[in-house]
C-alpha positions, 0 to 999 in steps of 0.5 A: 458724821462723815468726817468722824467715819473718815477719821476713824478709818484713817486711825484704823489704817494707821494702826494696822500699818504700824502693826505690820512687820514690813519695811517702812516708807520712804520719807519725803516730808522733810518740811515736817521734820528732818532725821537727826544728822549722825554727826549732831548725835555724836556731838550731843552724846557726851552731854547726855552721859558724861558732862551732865552739870547744870550750865547755870552752876557757876561753882564747880566744873560740872557747871563750867563744862556745861556752860562752855559747851552751850556758849560755844553753840551759842556763838560759834555756831548758831550766831555765826550762821545768821551773822549775829552777835552771840548775846543776841541769841536766846535758846527756846524749845523750838520755833513755836516758842520763839514765835509766841515770844517775839510777837506777843512780847514785842506787841505787849512791851510797846503797847502804850504807844503801838497797838497794830501788828502786821502779818500775812494770811499764809503764816504758820498756825502758831503766828496766826494764833499769837496774833489772834490772842493779841486781837483778844487783848485789844490789839489791831492785826492786819492779816495781809493777803498774798498774790497768787504766786504767794508773795505779798506787797507790804508797804501801804499797810504800815501805819504810825501805830504799827510796832511789829511786821511778822513775815515768814522767810520760807513758806512751810507749805508751798516753799515761797521765799518772801523778799525778806531784804526788801521787807527789812528795809521798809520796816527799818525806814518806817521805825517798825520791828520786823520778825521772821520765822525762818524755821524753813529757811535756816541752814538752807539759804544764806541769811544775814540778820544785819544785811537783811535788817531783821530784828527777831528770827525764830529758829528750829532745831529739828528742821535742820537735822538737829534735835527736837525740843530746842530752838532759838530767838534772835533778838537785836541788841542795836537798835535794841528790841525789847520784849515782855517775857512769857515765862518767868523764873531764874532770869536765864537767857537775859531774862527773856526766857527763864529755865535751864537751858538743856545743854545737849539740846543747845549743843545739838542745835549748835552742831546742826548749824555748823553743819549747815553752814559748811554744806549749804551750798552743796546741799542746795545744789543737790536738793534743787537737782532732785527737785527738778528731777521729781517735778520733771518726771511727774509733769511730763507724764501727767497732765493737769498738774499745777505747782503751787507758789512762785516758780522761781522765788522759792526753796526747791526742796518744798514742792507743792503740787495740786493734781486736778481731779483727784482727791489729795487724801485718797492719793496720800492713802494710795501712796502709803509707802511713801511718807508725804503730806497734804500740808503742815504737819500742825494741821494735818488732822483737819479735813479742811483744805489748806488755808495757805492754798486758799490764800493764794486763791487756789480753787476748793478742788485743787486745794483739796487735791494737793501734795506736798513733797519734802526733799532734803540732805538724806534723799536719794535719786532712787527715792525720787524716781520711786516716788515720781513713778508711784505717784504717776501710776496712782494719779492715773488710777484714781483719775480712771475712777472719777466721773469728773475726769471722764467728763473733761475728757469728753470735752465738758467744761465743768465750770459751766455746769450748774450742780444742784443738790437733791 
């Protein structure tokens, strides 16, 4: 009943805020999605209006124009960004579809000899749910725990019947970078296929599927300043990876993903990858500077703030902080002029604490008090300073209202208290 009331209250606040004719909040949620780069839109527009042919029509110029644009995006932009052969790039609707294709497709194709899959407890929900579907089909799935810094140890978990290991490159909630190159080497030496969800990493950190011995990689357009509704799956040709397709039809995309490829979206993904490749070093340096500025400002002014995840093995644009003795949802509502989140956008409707934070061993109260700050290509210093100042102000205000904070100031150890229910 309390949960229903709380959700209804949030819906009411949303409605009132949307009805106001005021300035929109600052955007600091770049892990949920990114604004489309105007240069991407410029590349897409001709294929929305003038060059509208079906790229699979082989009998006239309309089809040839669209096919040429699609293949340019596949080869010179998406494939080049990750060091792949263009024939290894399959266009999809996004990383969720790519993850489903990779995990279910590999497991089902090789199920006659191998029926074991390995993943981690901190993966995106679409990976975890795909693995649960496989479990319902009789597969064995190992959900590896991670250390308190978010990193994992893999080697001992691989079995003779393991067909696939799936580990995300950069975590979408805490920004931790897994040792993908080392995991790739281990998997190749054991004859196990390696899939990585690189939605949060592609275009932000250098990736090379050959050097890192990655067999399958999921890519999302809207996480790299491209359009929503498009992504890609890298599928290695040598040594060859076989998949059982999820959808059947005209046999497009090497028969792995039937359906007409939307040329404007493919062009947009290609343009986003091309821009990311050109500006990756600059973007990374700038995002690192802004993230350090945000963290230093907040932590120098407020005590009892914990950064979740490994302090160095991380993508700097994803900053997850826990503010002790403050309810995260209350802080989000107090910071309504800044667009932030308390975790993954795909599970933000849930009032449960983040399963990623619980997996790294965060206390229940700290998991409930976490906020994710997303910094990206278009974030400014002024926006970072404003966010930090508002956060400091509201955390202080909420702590003044908290009896737990008052007890801590009086020197009482909260863990020594035996709470009773009445």
